[in-house]
Each structure stands twice: as C-alpha cells, then as structure tokens.
C-alpha positions in Angstrom: 194.9 25.8 58.2 198.1 27.0 57.3 197.9 30.6 56.6 199.2 31.9 53.3 200.9 35.1 52.8 199.0 37.8 51.3 195.4 36.2 51.8 193.2 37.9 54.6 191.0 35.3 57.2 188.9 35.9 59.8 189.5 34.0 63.1 186.4 31.3 63.7 187.9 29.8 66.7 190.2 31.6 68.9 193.3 30.9 70.2 194.1 28.6 73.1 195.9 31.7 75.3 193.4 34.4 74.2 195.8 36.5 72.1 193.2 35.8 68.8 189.6 36.1 69.5 186.4 34.6 67.0 186.0 37.7 64.3 189.7 38.7 64.2 191.0 39.6 61.0 194.6 38.5 60.7 197.0 37.9 57.5 200.3 37.0 57.0 203.0 39.2 56.2 207.0 39.3 56.4 206.3 36.1 58.4 204.3 38.1 60.9 200.7 37.3 62.1 198.9 40.7 61.5 195.6 41.6 63.1 193.6 44.3 62.2 191.5 44.4 65.8 194.9 44.1 67.5 196.3 47.0 65.8 199.8 45.1 65.2 201.4 42.0 64.9 202.4 39.0 67.2 205.9 38.5 67.2 207.5 35.8 65.8 208.5 34.3 69.2 204.8 34.2 70.4 203.4 33.2 67.0 203.6 29.3 67.7 201.6 29.8 71.5 199.2 32.3 70.0 198.0 30.1 67.1 197.5 27.0 69.0 193.9 26.0 68.5 193.3 29.0 66.2 190.9 28.1 63.1 190.2 30.5 60.3 188.3 31.2 56.8 189.1 33.2 54.3 187.7 36.7 54.4 185.2 37.0 52.0 184.4 40.8 51.9 188.5 40.9 51.3 188.5 38.2 48.6 185.4 40.0 46.6 187.3 43.2 46.7 190.5 41.6 45.6 188.7 39.9 42.6 186.7 42.9 41.9 190.4 45.0 41.8 192.0 42.3 39.9 189.3 42.3 37.3 189.4 46.2 37.0 193.1 46.1 36.2 192.3 43.3 33.7 190.5 45.3 31.9 192.1 48.6 31.7 195.0 46.5 30.7 192.9 44.9 28.0 191.7 48.2 26.5 195.7 48.8 25.9 195.7 46.1 23.5 193.4 48.2 21.0 
C-alpha cells in the first residue's frame, strides 16, 4: 500500500529493519513519514529502507474523528444558507 498524504495509518506489519513496529501510527506529511510513537519523522534518505516490509491499514479512530469533524463543518456551513 502506498501512503497517501494526510491519511493516518496503523502499522500492521513492522519494517524489516525494525524502524516501524506493529501498532505504530504513521502518516505522510511534507514528503516525510511521521510516527507518533517515535515522536518524529523518518529522514527522506532513510525512508525507502525504513518502509521495506511495512504493511498498514487506515487508522479507524482517526477516520471516524475526521468524518465527524467534516459533518459538523458541513452542518455549520449549511446553517449559513438560511
């Protein structure tokens, strides 16, 4: 799976070199892979090696929160039409 910018993922299979572990929360921002548990990002030069073997799934908690926020935003905008 290719990471899409702005989407948050959970690692389901860790990287071959151990950089990312099962359960890590990651996302792609500014062409860098960020990791919540690592409290930082993977340098661009190390990304290819660090992502070898990694499998991810979309973070359902993040997705649910984004949907709720988006619905609330749309409802607030709809009220302006009245």
